[in-house]
C-alpha positions, 0 to 999 in steps of 0.5 A: 811367226815372224816376217819374211826373211830378207831376199839376198838379191832385193837386199843387195840391189838396194844397197849396190844402187847408191854405190853404183850411182856414186861411181857413175857421178865420179866417172861423169865428174872426171869426163867433165874435167877432161873436157874442160882441158883441165886434165890430160886424156891419159890421166882422165882414163886412169882416174875413170877406171880408178873409180870404176874399180872402186865401185865394183869392189864395193858392189861385190862387197855389199853383195857378199854381206847381204848373202852372209847376212841372209845365211846368218838368218836362216841358220837362226830360223833353223836353229829355232825350228824345234823350239816352242814359239813365243808365249808357249807356256801360256798358250798351253795353260789356256782351256780352249784348244789351240793349233798353229798350222803352217803349209807352203803350197795350196796343191800340197796337201803333206805341207799342211802341218800343225806345228804347235798344239797345246794341252787342250787341243792335244786332249781333244784331237787325241795327238801325243806330239805337239807337231804333225801332219794336219790330216792326221789330226783333223779329218773334218773337210769343213775345218780343213777348208777354213784352215786353207782360206786362212793360210792361202787367201788370208781370210778369217774363216769359221765352221763347226766341229762335231768331235767323235766318240760316245761323249759327242762334243760340238765346237766352234772352229775359228781359222785366222791368218798369221803371215809368214815364217822365216823360211817362207811358211805361210801360218794360221792359227786354229782355235776351237771354242766348246759349244756343247753345252749350248747345243745340248740345251737347244736340243733338250728343249726341241726334244722335250717339246716334240716328246711331250706333245706326242706323249701327253696327247693320249693321257690328255685326251683320256682325261677330256673325255672322261671330264666331258662324260662326267659333266654329262650323262654320267654325272648322277651315276655314282658307279660310273663316277668312281670307275671314271675317277679311278682311270683318271687317276692312273691317266694323271699319274702316267703324265706325272711319270712322264714329266719327271723322267723328261725332266730327269733325262734333260738334267743328265744330258745337260751335264753328260759331258762333265764326268763326276768326281765324288766317290760312291761305294756301289756295293752300298748302292745296290743294297739300298736299292734292293732294300727298297725293292723287297716289299714289291717283290715279296708281294709278287713272290719274286725271289732276289738273288743277290751277290755283292763284294763286301762294302767298300770293295767296289768304289768308283767315281760317280754321282751317288743319286744318279747310280741309284737311278741306274740300279733302280730302273734295271731292278724295276725293269727285271721285276716288271718282266718276271713272271709272278713267283720268278727270280731276278738275279743281281750281282756286282763284280769288282776289279774286273778287266775291260774285257771281263766287264763286258764279256758274254754272260748268258750262253747263246743268247743275242747280245749286243754293246748298247754303249762302250767307253772312249778310252777303256779304264784299267779296271772295272766294276760290273752290275748284272741284272737278270730276268727270266721273263719273256726275253727280247727279240733280237731285232729289237735290241738296237733300239732299246735305249731310244727314247719313248721305245718299247717292244711290241706287245709291252705297250699297254697293260701292266708292264706299260711305262714312259719308255725312257728308263733305259735311255735315262740308264745309258746317258747316266752310264755315259756320263760315268764313262762306262759301258752298257750290254744287253743279252737276251733269249726269247722265252728265258729272260734278259740280262742287262750289264752295266760296267763302270771304272773303278777309281785308281786306289782300289786294292784287288784283294778286297774284291775277293770277299763276296756276299750272297744271299737270296730273299 
């Protein structure tokens, strides 16, 4: 990130011209003296030759001195090629990802290299070294075009960069020219500014308005119709009034659930890119949810088959309230689609490898991974919730976690819901850097599996103790 090294030809020329000019003045002075007859011709010729020789020697010495200085500068630049640039430790500590990029020719794509990447940039772009080919780290054409404008046009440029992976990030990218290096390469700096939260706030606002206007229109229309009827011919009909008020109460409760679920989903999405830091006992969470669900299961004659490790054996980094919401939604769904007198199985396993945590559970079932972690953890705790209900046809599996999506035939009656439960589950699991799968056989039931990374200090031996019970 220095200025251009001195050109040896230009440097020698700038030094030689004064010497040659002085030599020429000397020769002219000797000629003038000779013409004035103050020197004989032979002496004048000898003096002119001496001045010319001295001038040539001085020019040659200046030329060799310039070349030596140039070689010294180039050796110094080469010796510093592998060193960290000035203030590297300071830049490395900055939270914004920063790259220093170099290039030689516009047509040579392989000459575009990042020669410095701070810790945040290495984490964002998942690169291990602080230097390498730029196209190996960034393939976004808008970012590469911004870099070219900074390198070869000397212009400031910016664009939007969308980070890949399940935890998508939106970053504003700024490219600024830095001039020339000692070896003549062009330099530019690339800075990424995270705008994920700002964009998510805007998307959440837009989605909320669109979904609310669509989903709330039906119960609002129903309420308006019944109110108009009660104020009209059914005003004095006690039986009709009681029936209409009961329906209105159901519709108002539906609206309340919709608003609660939408607000819950919005809050989850706002902090989805920030992994939780608390420690949670998953076995205790499952026990709490099942204790609360037991009265409902008892009224419908549903048996809860539970298989849990002992408390403390399945600890994970997580948000307890959100994990309770995940477990509650899965158990509620299983009970909702189970027939009266059916069976719901809830199993929690600890210390599983990534392959074991996401392995198939129901032989012969249609299976789909709804969410996978970007970077697998060493060990996982897997929660599996199974019902023996009608099952889900294969073609509906990919859309289960979409907002407001409900399988055909399940959009009305006792099984109606907001259509946000599984979307909420997916976003919470995504925030916890976990995974989610679904397996279903039509006519036999469905199994949802959620697996979450366990804390590193968990002991393998503790996972062997399992408590099983049927309620």
